[in-house]
C-alpha positions as CSV (number, residue, x, y, z in Angstrom):
1,X,213.5,-129.1,-6.9
2,X,213.6,-127.3,-3.5
3,X,215.0,-128.5,-0.2
4,X,213.1,-127.4,2.9
5,X,214.3,-127.8,6.5
6,X,212.3,-126.7,9.5
7,X,211.9,-127.3,13.2
8,X,208.5,-128.6,14.2
9,X,207.2,-125.2,15.4
10,X,208.3,-123.6,12.1
11,X,206.1,-125.9,10.0
12,X,202.9,-124.4,8.6
13,X,199.7,-126.3,9.1
14,X,199.7,-127.3,5.5
15,X,203.3,-128.5,5.5
16,X,202.7,-130.6,8.6
17,X,199.5,-132.0,7.0
18,X,201.4,-132.9,3.7
19,X,204.2,-134.5,5.7
20,X,201.9,-136.6,7.8
21,X,199.8,-137.6,4.8
22,X,202.8,-138.9,2.9
23,X,204.2,-140.7,6.0
24,X,200.8,-142.4,6.6
25,X,200.4,-143.2,2.9
26,X,203.7,-145.1,2.8
27,X,204.2,-146.5,6.3
28,X,200.6,-147.4,7.2
29,X,198.6,-147.7,4.0
30,X,201.1,-149.0,1.4
31,X,202.9,-151.3,3.9
32,X,199.6,-152.4,5.5
33,X,201.0,-151.7,8.9
34,X,198.7,-150.2,11.4
35,X,200.8,-148.4,14.0
36,X,200.8,-145.1,15.8
37,X,202.5,-142.8,13.3
38,X,202.4,-139.7,15.6
39,X,204.9,-139.5,18.4
40,X,206.5,-136.8,20.4
41,X,209.8,-137.2,18.6
42,X,208.4,-135.0,15.8
43,X,208.3,-132.0,18.2
44,X,212.1,-132.1,18.8
45,X,213.2,-133.1,15.3
46,X,214.3,-131.3,12.3
47,X,212.0,-132.0,9.3
48,X,213.6,-132.1,5.8
49,X,212.0,-132.6,2.5
50,X,212.5,-132.2,-1.2
51,X,209.6,-130.5,-2.9
52,X,208.8,-130.5,-6.7
53,X,205.9,-128.5,-8.1
54,X,204.5,-128.1,-4.6
55,X,204.6,-131.8,-3.8
56,X,206.9,-133.8,-1.4
57,X,209.1,-136.2,-3.3
58,X,211.3,-137.2,-0.4
59,X,211.3,-136.6,3.4
60,X,213.1,-137.5,6.6
61,X,213.2,-136.3,10.2
62,X,216.4,-135.8,12.1
63,X,216.2,-136.7,15.8
64,X,218.7,-135.3,18.3
65,X,220.8,-137.5,20.6
66,X,219.1,-138.9,23.7
67,X,215.6,-139.1,22.2
68,X,215.5,-142.4,20.3
69,X,219.1,-143.5,21.0
70,X,222.2,-142.2,22.7
71,X,223.2,-141.1,19.1
72,X,221.3,-138.8,16.8
73,X,218.9,-140.6,14.4
74,X,217.4,-140.2,10.9
75,X,214.0,-141.7,10.4
76,X,210.7,-141.8,8.6
77,X,212.6,-141.7,5.4
78,X,210.2,-141.7,2.4
79,X,210.5,-141.1,-1.3
80,X,207.3,-140.7,-3.3
81,X,209.2,-141.0,-6.6
82,X,211.2,-144.2,-6.5
83,X,214.4,-145.2,-8.2
84,X,215.4,-141.6,-8.9
85,X,217.9,-141.1,-6.2
86,X,215.7,-138.9,-4.0
87,X,215.7,-141.4,-1.1
88,X,219.5,-141.5,-1.0
89,X,219.6,-137.8,-1.3
90,X,217.3,-137.1,1.6
91,X,219.3,-139.6,3.8
92,X,222.5,-137.8,3.0
93,X,220.7,-134.5,3.8
94,X,219.6,-136.0,7.1
95,X,223.2,-137.0,7.9
96,X,224.5,-133.5,7.1
97,X,221.7,-131.9,9.2
98,X,222.6,-134.1,12.2
99,X,226.2,-133.2,11.9
100,X,225.5,-129.5,11.5
101,X,222.6,-128.9,14.0
102,X,223.3,-131.6,16.6
103,X,227.1,-132.0,16.2
104,X,226.5,-135.7,15.6
105,X,229.5,-137.9,15.1
106,X,227.4,-141.1,15.1
107,X,223.9,-141.7,13.8
108,X,221.8,-144.8,14.7
109,X,218.8,-145.9,12.7
110,X,216.3,-148.8,12.6
111,X,216.1,-149.6,8.9
112,X,213.6,-151.9,7.2
113,X,215.7,-154.8,5.9
114,X,214.7,-154.3,2.3
115,X,216.2,-150.8,2.4
116,X,219.6,-151.9,3.8
117,X,221.4,-151.2,0.5
118,X,220.1,-147.6,0.4
119,X,221.5,-146.9,3.9
120,X,224.8,-148.7,3.1
121,X,225.3,-146.4,0.1
122,X,225.0,-143.5,2.6
123,X,227.7,-144.9,4.8
124,X,225.7,-146.9,7.4
125,X,226.6,-150.4,8.5
126,X,224.5,-153.1,10.1
127,X,225.0,-153.4,13.9
128,X,222.3,-155.8,15.0
129,X,220.6,-159.0,14.1
130,X,217.3,-158.8,12.2
131,X,214.2,-158.2,14.4
132,X,210.5,-157.5,13.8
133,X,209.1,-154.0,14.4
134,X,205.4,-153.8,13.8
135,X,205.6,-157.1,11.9
136,X,208.2,-155.8,9.4
137,X,211.9,-157.1,9.5
138,X,214.3,-154.4,10.7
139,X,217.9,-154.0,11.6
140,X,219.8,-151.3,13.5
141,X,222.5,-149.5,11.5
142,X,225.2,-147.1,12.5
143,X,226.9,-144.2,10.6
144,X,230.1,-142.8,12.0
145,X,231.9,-139.7,11.0
146,X,235.3,-140.5,9.7
């Protein structure tokens, strides 16, 4: 298992392709949710993923303060191998990267409601009522450095 962390302009074409393929497979195809997956946030984000045998098993992007929120953010969290701890691991990696690279003391996310428990295990707490984003129930959650 290898952790890779890169800025957008450091990604190879193949790495970017593999990341986008996995994100589309999960967020668009698996969840039957047609939405615009590509946004300019990728260009200013750190991209972190766990790779096993040349395949992405978990991924997240870490967005600096002032782009999505006043706080830094961790998003597009995916795990291609479920119930193995990779999702929680990559979320914790995202938190550490936000602290290290962006000096984040707070991290705000929009989490799909079904994943609330995962984010709570990483130290996030719910800070909004439930709302629909692209037809899927979400909540805002906040992590604060203690």
